[in-house]
C-alpha positions in Angstrom: -12.4 -10.2 26.6 -12.6 -6.4 27.1 -12.6 -4.1 24.2 -10.4 -1.8 26.3 -7.7 -4.4 26.7 -4.2 -3.2 25.7 -1.6 -5.1 23.7 2.1 -4.6 24.5 4.3 -4.3 21.4 8.0 -4.0 21.3 8.9 -1.0 23.4 6.4 0.7 25.6 3.8 1.6 23.0 0.4 0.2 23.8 -2.5 -0.2 21.4 -6.0 -1.0 22.4 -8.5 -3.3 20.8 -10.5 -0.3 19.9 -7.5 1.2 18.0 -7.0 -2.1 16.2 -10.6 -2.2 15.1 -10.3 1.4 13.9 -7.1 0.7 11.9 -8.7 -2.4 10.3 -11.7 -0.3 9.4 -9.5 2.3 7.7 -7.7 -0.5 5.8 -11.1 -1.8 4.6 -11.8 1.6 3.1 -8.4 1.8 1.3 -8.0 -1.6 -0.3 -10.1 -1.8 -3.5 -10.6 -5.6 -3.3 -12.4 -5.1 0.1 -14.0 -1.7 -0.5 -15.9 -3.0 -3.5 -17.5 -5.9 -1.7 -21.1 -5.6 -0.8 -20.7 -7.3 2.5 -19.1 -5.6 5.6 -18.5 -9.0 7.1 -14.8 -9.3 6.3 -12.6 -10.7 9.1 -9.6 -8.7 10.3 -7.2 -11.4 9.1 -8.8 -11.3 5.6 -8.4 -7.5 5.6 -4.7 -7.8 6.5 -4.2 -10.5 3.9 -5.8 -8.4 1.2 -3.8 -5.4 2.3 -0.6 -7.3 1.9 -1.7 -8.5 -1.5 -2.6 -5.0 -2.6 0.8 -3.6 -1.4 2.6 -6.3 -3.3 0.6 -5.5 -6.5 1.4 -1.8 -6.0 5.1 -2.6 -5.7 4.9 -4.7 -8.9 3.2 -1.9 -10.7 5.8 0.6 -9.6 8.6 -1.8 -10.8 6.9 -2.3 -14.1 6.4 1.5 -14.7 10.0 2.1 -13.7 11.1 -0.5 -16.2 8.9 1.1 -18.9 10.3 4.5 -18.2 13.9 3.2 -18.3 13.2 1.6 -21.7 11.7 4.9 -22.9 14.7 6.8 -21.7 16.9 4.5 -23.7 15.1 5.4 -26.9 15.3 9.2 -26.7 18.1 11.8 -26.8 19.8 11.7 -23.3 20.1 15.5 -23.3 16.5 16.3 -24.2 13.9 17.8 -21.9 11.9 14.6 -22.2 14.9 12.6 -20.9 15.3 15.0 -17.9 11.6 14.5 -17.0 11.9 10.7 -17.3 15.0 10.7 -15.1 13.3 12.8 -12.5 10.4 10.4 -12.4 12.7 7.4 -12.1 14.6 9.0 -9.2 11.5 9.8 -7.1 
């Protein structure tokens, strides 16, 4: 199997094996679960799996923080400067 082989995706965009390797390497650097491992021997499928898990955890964290901000907003004066800040954070 050649490392210069191209893969056809939907449409006419082609991505080479070298580009896939580079993208997986970038994901390894971004995902804390993988970045903190001592071994560089993590398969591409494991990198993708951990990336999906990490994205799910980030979504959950965003949802939790939004809920906490909403609860905080319910406890303060709706016309206050603090309420305006909280509303702007929720709407981002």
